[in-house]
C-alpha positions as CSV (number, residue, x, y, z in Angstrom):
1,M,-51.9,-2.6,-89.4
2,E,-55.5,-1.8,-88.5
3,L,-56.3,-1.9,-84.6
4,E,-58.5,-4.9,-85.9
5,A,-56.3,-7.0,-87.6
6,I,-53.8,-6.2,-84.6
7,M,-56.4,-7.8,-81.8
8,R,-56.8,-11.1,-84.0
9,K,-53.6,-11.2,-82.8
10,Q,-52.1,-13.8,-79.6
11,V,-48.7,-13.3,-78.2
12,F,-48.2,-9.2,-77.1
13,A,-44.7,-8.1,-75.6
14,V,-45.8,-5.1,-73.6
15,V,-43.1,-2.6,-73.2
16,G,-43.1,-0.3,-70.4
17,N,-44.3,-0.6,-66.6
18,T,-46.0,-3.2,-66.1
19,V,-46.0,-3.6,-61.8
20,D,-47.1,0.2,-61.5
21,P,-51.2,-0.5,-61.4
22,S,-51.6,3.2,-62.3
23,K,-49.4,2.8,-65.4
24,T,-50.6,3.0,-68.7
25,A,-48.4,-0.5,-69.6
26,A,-50.2,-2.4,-66.3
27,K,-53.4,-1.0,-67.2
28,I,-52.7,-3.0,-71.3
29,K,-51.8,-6.3,-70.1
30,G,-54.2,-7.0,-67.6
31,E,-56.8,-6.0,-70.0
32,L,-55.2,-8.0,-72.8
33,L,-54.8,-11.0,-70.0
34,A,-58.5,-10.4,-69.2
35,H,-59.1,-11.2,-72.8
36,K,-56.7,-14.0,-72.4
37,Y,-54.7,-13.0,-74.6
38,T,-50.3,-14.3,-74.3
39,V,-48.9,-11.3,-72.7
40,Y,-45.0,-10.6,-72.1
41,A,-44.0,-7.4,-69.5
42,V,-40.4,-5.7,-70.8
43,G,-39.4,-3.2,-69.1
44,K,-40.4,-4.2,-65.5
45,E,-39.9,-7.2,-65.5
46,L,-38.4,-9.0,-68.4
47,H,-35.3,-7.1,-69.7
48,S,-35.1,-7.6,-73.1
49,L,-37.5,-8.8,-75.9
50,N,-34.8,-11.2,-76.9
51,Q,-35.5,-13.2,-73.5
52,I,-39.6,-13.6,-75.4
53,S,-38.9,-18.0,-76.9
54,E,-42.1,-17.3,-78.5
55,K,-43.0,-15.4,-82.0
56,I,-44.1,-11.8,-80.6
57,D,-46.9,-10.6,-83.2
58,V,-47.0,-7.8,-81.6
59,I,-45.5,-5.0,-79.2
60,D,-47.0,-2.5,-77.8
61,L,-44.9,1.0,-76.9
62,C,-45.9,2.6,-73.3
63,I,-42.1,3.5,-72.7
64,H,-40.3,6.6,-73.4
65,P,-38.8,6.8,-77.2
66,V,-35.3,6.5,-75.4
67,K,-35.3,3.3,-73.9
68,G,-38.4,2.1,-76.5
69,L,-35.8,2.4,-79.4
70,E,-32.6,1.2,-77.0
71,L,-35.2,-2.3,-77.1
72,L,-36.1,-2.8,-80.3
73,R,-32.7,-2.0,-81.9
74,E,-31.3,-4.8,-79.9
75,F,-34.0,-7.0,-80.6
76,T,-32.8,-9.6,-82.8
77,G,-36.6,-11.5,-84.0
78,T,-39.3,-10.6,-84.9
79,C,-42.8,-9.2,-85.1
80,D,-46.1,-8.6,-87.4
81,C,-46.4,-5.5,-85.9
82,V,-45.9,-2.4,-83.3
83,V,-48.3,-0.1,-81.6
84,I,-47.1,3.2,-80.2
85,Q,-48.4,4.6,-77.5
86,E,-49.6,8.2,-76.8
87,G,-45.7,9.7,-75.8
88,A,-43.5,6.9,-76.5
89,G,-42.8,7.4,-80.2
90,S,-40.7,9.6,-82.1
91,P,-39.5,10.6,-85.3
92,E,-36.0,8.2,-84.3
93,I,-38.8,5.7,-83.5
94,I,-40.4,5.9,-86.6
95,S,-37.4,6.2,-88.4
96,W,-36.1,2.7,-87.5
97,L,-39.2,0.7,-88.1
98,R,-39.6,2.1,-91.8
99,T,-36.1,1.2,-92.4
100,H,-36.7,-2.6,-91.0
101,H,-40.0,-2.9,-92.6
102,I,-42.0,-3.3,-89.6
103,P,-45.5,-2.3,-89.6
104,F,-46.6,0.2,-87.1
105,I,-49.7,2.4,-85.3
106,D,-50.3,4.7,-83.5
107,G,-53.0,3.8,-81.0
108,C,-54.2,2.8,-78.0
109,L,-54.4,-0.7,-76.7
110,L,-57.0,-0.1,-74.1
111,A,-59.5,1.7,-76.7
112,A,-58.8,-1.7,-79.2
113,M,-60.1,-4.4,-76.9
114,R,-63.1,-2.3,-75.5
115,M,-63.3,-2.9,-80.1
116,Y,-62.4,-6.2,-81.1
117,G,-61.2,-7.8,-78.0
118,H,-64.0,-10.7,-78.3
119,L,-61.6,-11.3,-81.8
120,S,-58.7,-12.8,-79.5
121,H,-59.0,-16.6,-81.1
122,R,-57.1,-18.2,-78.2
123,K,-59.9,-21.5,-77.2
124,K,-59.4,-21.6,-72.9
125,K,-57.4,-24.3,-72.4
126,V,-58.5,-26.6,-69.6
127,L,-56.5,-29.3,-67.7
128,C,-57.7,-32.2,-66.4
129,F,-54.8,-33.6,-64.2
130,G,-56.0,-36.6,-62.3
131,D,-56.1,-40.5,-61.9
132,S,-58.4,-43.7,-63.5
133,N,-62.0,-41.9,-63.1
134,T,-60.0,-39.1,-65.4
135,Y,-58.6,-42.2,-67.7
136,G,-61.7,-43.4,-68.3
137,Y,-61.2,-46.7,-66.6
138,N,-64.1,-49.1,-67.5
139,P,-65.4,-50.8,-64.1
140,Y,-66.8,-53.6,-66.5
141,N,-63.8,-55.5,-68.9
142,G,-61.1,-53.5,-67.0
143,Q,-60.0,-51.3,-70.6
144,R,-60.5,-47.8,-71.2
145,Y,-64.5,-46.0,-71.3
146,P,-64.7,-44.5,-75.2
147,E,-64.4,-40.9,-75.6
148,T,-68.6,-40.3,-75.9
149,I,-68.5,-41.6,-72.3
150,R,-65.6,-40.4,-70.3
151,W,-66.1,-36.9,-68.3
152,T,-63.5,-35.8,-70.4
153,G,-64.9,-36.2,-73.5
154,I,-68.5,-35.7,-73.0
155,L,-67.2,-32.3,-70.9
156,A,-65.6,-30.9,-74.4
157,S,-68.7,-31.3,-75.6
158,L,-70.5,-29.2,-73.3
159,L,-68.1,-26.6,-73.3
160,G,-68.3,-26.5,-76.7
161,E,-66.0,-24.8,-79.3
162,Q,-64.3,-21.8,-76.8
163,Y,-62.5,-24.6,-74.9
164,E,-60.0,-27.2,-75.3
165,V,-60.1,-30.1,-72.9
166,I,-56.9,-31.4,-71.9
167,E,-57.1,-35.0,-70.8
168,E,-53.7,-36.0,-67.8
169,G,-55.7,-38.8,-66.6
170,C,-53.5,-41.9,-65.6
171,N,-54.2,-45.2,-63.3
172,G,-52.6,-45.4,-59.7
173,R,-51.9,-41.6,-59.9
174,T,-51.8,-40.6,-56.4
175,T,-50.4,-37.4,-55.7
176,Q,-47.7,-37.2,-53.6
177,Y,-46.6,-40.7,-53.0
178,D,-44.6,-43.1,-55.1
179,T,-45.4,-46.5,-56.2
180,P,-42.7,-48.8,-55.8
181,G,-41.6,-49.8,-59.2
182,E,-44.1,-46.9,-60.5
183,E,-42.7,-43.7,-59.4
184,W,-44.1,-42.1,-62.2
185,K,-47.8,-42.3,-61.0
186,N,-46.8,-39.6,-58.7
187,G,-48.8,-36.5,-59.0
188,M,-45.7,-34.8,-58.7
189,R,-43.4,-36.3,-60.8
190,T,-45.5,-35.4,-63.4
191,I,-47.7,-31.8,-63.2
192,I,-45.1,-29.7,-64.6
193,P,-44.0,-31.4,-67.3
194,C,-47.7,-31.7,-67.5
195,L,-48.5,-27.9,-67.8
196,N,-45.3,-27.0,-69.4
197,T,-46.8,-29.2,-72.6
198,H,-49.6,-27.7,-73.1
199,K,-49.3,-23.8,-70.9
200,P,-50.6,-21.5,-71.7
201,V,-53.6,-23.4,-69.7
202,D,-56.2,-21.5,-68.4
203,I,-58.4,-23.9,-66.1
204,V,-56.2,-26.7,-64.2
205,V,-59.3,-29.7,-62.6
206,L,-57.2,-31.3,-60.1
207,A,-59.0,-34.6,-59.2
208,L,-56.4,-37.0,-57.3
209,G,-56.3,-38.9,-53.5
210,S,-58.6,-41.6,-54.3
211,N,-55.8,-43.4,-54.9
212,D,-53.4,-41.8,-51.9
213,M,-55.9,-45.0,-50.0
214,K,-54.3,-47.6,-50.6
215,T,-53.1,-49.6,-47.8
216,I,-49.2,-49.5,-48.9
217,F,-49.6,-44.9,-48.1
218,H,-50.8,-45.3,-44.8
219,A,-52.2,-42.2,-45.7
220,D,-55.9,-41.3,-44.8
221,A,-58.2,-38.6,-46.2
222,S,-55.8,-35.4,-44.6
223,N,-52.3,-36.2,-46.4
224,A,-54.3,-36.9,-49.7
225,A,-55.3,-33.1,-49.1
226,A,-52.2,-31.9,-48.2
227,G,-51.1,-33.8,-51.4
228,A,-53.6,-31.9,-53.8
229,E,-52.4,-28.9,-51.9
230,K,-48.5,-29.4,-52.9
231,L,-49.0,-29.9,-56.5
232,I,-51.6,-26.2,-56.0
233,G,-48.7,-24.5,-54.7
234,M,-46.5,-26.6,-58.2
235,I,-49.4,-25.5,-60.5
236,R,-48.8,-21.7,-58.6
237,S,-45.1,-20.9,-59.5
238,F,-45.4,-23.1,-62.2
239,A,-47.6,-20.4,-63.5
240,A,-46.0,-17.3,-62.1
241,A,-42.2,-18.2,-64.3
242,K,-44.2,-19.9,-67.1
243,Q,-47.5,-18.9,-68.4
244,Q,-47.9,-14.7,-67.2
245,F,-51.0,-15.8,-65.4
246,Q,-52.3,-17.4,-63.2
247,P,-54.8,-20.9,-64.5
248,E,-58.4,-21.1,-61.8
249,I,-57.8,-24.5,-59.9
250,I,-60.7,-26.7,-59.8
251,L,-60.0,-28.9,-57.1
252,V,-62.3,-32.0,-56.8
253,S,-63.0,-34.1,-53.5
254,P,-62.9,-37.8,-55.3
255,P,-66.4,-39.8,-54.8
256,E,-65.9,-42.6,-51.7
257,I,-64.6,-45.3,-52.4
258,G,-67.4,-48.2,-51.6
259,E,-66.3,-50.6,-48.8
260,G,-67.5,-53.0,-51.3
261,I,-64.0,-53.5,-52.6
262,V,-62.7,-55.5,-50.5
263,H,-64.8,-57.9,-52.8
264,T,-63.1,-57.0,-56.3
265,A,-59.8,-57.3,-57.8
266,F,-59.0,-54.4,-56.0
267,A,-58.8,-56.1,-52.8
268,A,-54.8,-56.1,-52.5
269,G,-55.1,-52.6,-52.7
270,F,-57.7,-51.4,-50.2
271,T,-58.8,-52.8,-47.3
272,A,-62.2,-51.7,-46.2
273,A,-60.9,-49.4,-43.7
274,D,-58.5,-47.1,-46.2
275,A,-62.7,-47.1,-48.2
276,Q,-63.9,-45.8,-44.9
277,K,-61.2,-42.8,-45.2
278,S,-62.2,-41.9,-48.4
279,K,-65.3,-40.2,-46.9
280,A,-63.8,-38.0,-44.6
281,F,-62.2,-36.5,-48.1
282,A,-64.3,-33.7,-48.8
283,R,-64.0,-32.3,-45.6
284,F,-60.1,-31.6,-46.1
285,Y,-60.5,-31.2,-49.9
286,K,-63.0,-28.0,-49.0
287,A,-60.6,-26.7,-46.3
288,A,-57.8,-26.5,-48.3
289,A,-59.8,-25.0,-51.5
290,D,-60.1,-22.4,-49.0
291,R,-56.6,-21.9,-47.9
292,N,-55.8,-21.6,-51.9
293,G,-58.4,-19.4,-52.9
294,C,-59.4,-22.6,-55.5
295,R,-63.0,-23.1,-56.7
296,F,-64.7,-26.9,-55.1
297,W,-66.1,-29.2,-56.5
298,N,-67.5,-32.5,-53.5
299,A,-67.8,-35.4,-56.7
300,A,-69.4,-37.6,-53.7
301,A,-71.7,-35.5,-53.0
302,C,-73.2,-35.9,-56.5
303,T,-72.1,-39.4,-57.5
304,G,-70.6,-42.4,-56.5
305,P,-68.4,-44.5,-58.1
306,S,-69.9,-48.1,-59.4
307,D,-71.4,-50.8,-58.1
308,I,-69.1,-53.5,-60.2
309,D,-66.0,-52.3,-58.8
310,H,-66.6,-49.7,-55.7
311,L,-63.8,-47.6,-57.3
312,H,-65.0,-46.1,-60.6
313,L,-67.5,-44.2,-61.9
314,D,-69.8,-46.3,-64.2
315,P,-71.3,-44.2,-67.3
316,K,-74.3,-42.1,-65.9
317,G,-71.9,-41.0,-62.7
318,H,-69.0,-39.3,-65.9
319,R,-72.1,-37.7,-67.0
320,I,-73.2,-36.3,-64.0
321,Y,-69.1,-35.6,-63.3
322,A,-69.3,-33.7,-66.8
323,Q,-72.1,-31.4,-66.1
324,E,-71.5,-30.7,-62.6
325,L,-68.1,-29.7,-63.8
326,R,-69.4,-27.8,-66.9
327,N,-71.3,-25.6,-64.3
328,I,-68.7,-24.1,-62.5
329,I,-66.6,-24.0,-65.5
330,W,-69.1,-21.7,-67.1
331,S,-69.0,-19.6,-63.0
332,I,-65.4,-18.7,-64.8
333,R,-64.8,-15.5,-65.9
């Protein structure tokens, strides 16, 4: 198998010292992740190739030949090819690979990525985790906007084929509060299953907080930002354990809630005072984003709720929402 064909694969196991940045294995791991390949590190992180649950496309040996042969012999799975870095090969390894009919090549993945790294075919996954405005609630009829009007659908169109936009919007979702009888609307109860379903995730758009202002929760903007910060921590912890790299997180400060909400069907959930609290979203969300090294976008600076229910975006608001997020996502490299 040639290096160009290898770089069209997706799942790599780098075997060697991936902890020391000065080591070749660590550099290869970093470059593979930067090119959006799926990477598992065996040696200093995982201790066996058998700890990798998914099918391995390529095993890259960057380790002493004796240890490399030991890890290969105990491996019970399959792979498409083994790349042997300089100094990692031996006659015993070559003989073992030939006996087991495993293709191999002597080569350098760092050089291969310089030539063929652009061939990684995996789309960047953008997980949009939010509430009814992410779901696409239509304030005119209480139904759902079609894909062509929802900001998530417009975003997918604007970003193009290199991205996969995943819609995870739920009406009534909060950052951290249990709605009586509908506890599943608590974002902290659902963020991990969503991440696990769609991993690996490259970018998370976190767009929650409006429902935290409901009278029943006795919360304000600082509490909503604190809930968002907890979700950021959960995303980071999950990624460290399950997908080998950290996604970029875009923390969205929600549009303000209009005080006219008291004259709508949502008056039972929000008072004018609750709507007033939403005006402080940006200040607390910006501080949370800065503390956690996240991207930040203040939606209220660009758009607001419809005049129909003073809570949900109209079609123009969805277009603006998508365009602004497109610009932020394109700035991420």
